[in-house]
C-alpha positions in Angstrom: 16.2 -3.5 -7.3 15.6 -2.1 -3.7 11.9 -3.0 -4.2 12.8 -6.6 -5.2 15.0 -6.9 -2.0 12.3 -5.5 0.2 9.9 -8.3 -1.2 12.3 -10.9 -0.3 12.8 -9.6 3.1 8.8 -9.5 3.5 8.9 -13.1 2.3 11.5 -14.0 4.9 9.4 -12.2 7.7 6.3 -14.0 6.7 8.1 -17.4 6.6 9.6 -16.7 10.3 6.3 -15.4 11.5 4.6 -18.6 10.4 7.4 -21.2 11.6 7.5 -19.0 14.9 3.6 -19.3 15.2 3.6 -23.1 14.6 6.5 -23.5 17.3 5.1 -20.9 19.6 8.5 -19.4 20.4 7.5 -15.9 20.1 5.8 -13.7 22.8 2.6 -12.0 21.9 4.6 -8.7 21.9 7.0 -10.4 19.4 4.3 -11.6 17.2 2.7 -8.2 17.2 5.9 -6.6 16.2 6.5 -9.0 13.5 3.0 -8.5 12.1 3.7 -4.6 12.1 7.0 -5.0 10.4 5.5 -7.0 7.6 2.8 -4.4 7.3 5.2 -1.7 7.2 7.2 -3.5 4.6 4.1 -3.8 2.4 3.5 -0.1 2.8 7.2 0.7 1.8 7.1 -1.7 -1.2 3.9 0.0 -2.5 5.5 3.5 -2.1 8.5 2.5 -4.0 6.5 0.9 -6.7 4.5 4.2 -7.2 7.6 6.2 -7.1 9.2 4.2 -9.9 6.0 4.8 -12.1 6.8 8.2 -13.6 3.3 8.3 -15.2 1.7 7.6 -11.9 3.7 10.3 -10.1 2.8 12.8 -12.4 -1.0 12.0 -12.2 -0.6 12.2 -8.5 1.1 15.5 -8.7 -1.7 16.8 -11.0 -4.3 15.4 -8.7 -2.8 17.1 -5.7 -2.7 20.5 -7.4 -6.4 20.0 -8.5 -7.3 19.7 -4.7 -5.2 22.7 -3.7 -7.0 24.8 -6.4 -10.3 23.3 -5.2 -11.2 21.7 -8.7 -12.9 18.7 -7.0 -16.2 17.4 -7.9 -18.6 15.6 -5.5 -18.4 11.7 -5.9 -22.1 11.4 -7.0 -21.2 13.8 -10.0 -18.3 11.6 -11.0 -20.1 8.5 -10.8 -23.0 9.9 -13.1 -20.0 11.4 -15.5 -18.5 7.9 -15.7 -21.9 6.3 -16.2 -21.3 4.1 -13.1 -24.6 4.4 -11.4 -25.8 0.8 -12.1 -22.5 -0.5 -10.6 -22.9 1.2 -7.4 
């Protein structure tokens, strides 16, 4: 529910930004602030979407644990393991 409200707010911010850009009523500082607000809104929406996906949260926790335990493998080895050499 909160995520949907944030998406609506973001759409409104974009609409206001586009309208103000056309009319030139915003100062450069206000345009920069509005752009930053929209960007932060994107980040917040993405965070909420990840937090609402329990499987993804568990995968992230597992990955962070593996990093702490130094169980990482070099990127080159991962690419070979997944047979992605031709795609990269």
